[in-house]
N, C-alpha and C positions, 0 to 999 in steps of 0.2 A: 377739304376733308372728303374722302370718297365714301359717303354713306348711302345706303339704300334705305328708303323710307319704308317703315313698317308702322302702321298706326291703327291697328284694330282696337275697338273699344273692348275692354276687359269686362265681361259680364259673366261672372262665375257663379252659377246657381248652386253648385254642389256645396258651397260654403255658406249658403244663405242662413243657416242656423248658427254659424260661428260668430264669436265675438267680433264686432267691427274692427277693433284694434288689431286683432290677429289677422283679419282679412287684409287690412292695410299693410301690415308688416309683410305678409306673403306677396302682395302685389309689388311692393318696393324691392323685396329680396330677389324676385324673379326678373326684374327689368332695370337696367342701368339708368334709363331715362324714363320717368313716369310723370304723367300729367293728370291731375284730378281737375276735371273741367265740367262746364255745363254744356251738354250736347256731346257730339263726337267730332274728331278732326275733320271729317267730311262735311259735317253739318253743325257747326258751333251754335249754341243757343244764347250766347251773349257776346258782346264786342270784346270783352277782356279775354275770354277763352279763345276767340278768333285771333286776337293779337298774338298770344303765346303760341298758338298752333302755327301761325304764319311765320313767326320767328324760327321755330324749330324746323319747319319745312324749308325755310331759306337757308339754314345751316346744313340741310340735307341729313339731319340726324334721325336715326331710327328711334322711335319711341312708342310706348304704349300709353293708353289713357283709360280713364273710367268716367262715365257719365254720372255725376253725383245726383242728377235729377231722377235717375232710375232707382235710387236706394237712399232713403232718408237717413238710415243708420250710418251709412258710409259718409254721407254728406256732413252730418254732425260730427262723426268720428274723426274725419280728417281735419276738421277745424280744431278739435281737441288735441289731436296728435301733434300738430305743429304749433298749437297755441296761436293760430292765425285765423281770423274769422271770415276771410273772403276766399272766394273761388274765382279763378283757377289757382292751383298750387302746383309748382314744378319741383320735382325731386330728381337729383342726380346722385347716383351711388348711395341711395337711401338717405341722403341729406337734403333737408328742405332748402330750396334756393330762394323762393319767393313767389309773389304774384306777378301780374302783368307788368306793372310799372318797374318793379325790380328787375325782372327778366329783360325788359326792353333796355334799361340803363346798362345792365351787364353785357348785353349784346353789343351795344354801341361802344363801350369802353374796353371790350376785349376779355373781360373776366369770364363771360359765358363760354367763349372758345376754349379757355384754359380748363374749365370744368368738363367740357365735352371731350377734350383731349385726354383727360384722366379717365373718363368713362370708356372711351374707345381709343386706346393708345396707338393702334396701327394707323 
């Protein structure tokens, strides 16, 4: 897959007064591959976030992320959004994929590649 890595942390202060669910929807709508994580791709703050970041970088996939440690309302909001209580959380085409163990298993068995091909068909 010929992907260029793009992984800046999304820190949108203009939406700081907006409902967390609306902010989450906007982040997911704007980015085919999105990771809610602790820390940033360049400096993960937990091993699970580091694992998912490494998997995405290994696949060479462009992705955006949000550091949930920077905003408690988004941190709780994303847990409610997916009904999944742990971070990191990976989304592809606005669909919740899973946390680090699920992403790792899907990467090994090829399912992740299929989802990434759907997100980036070329």
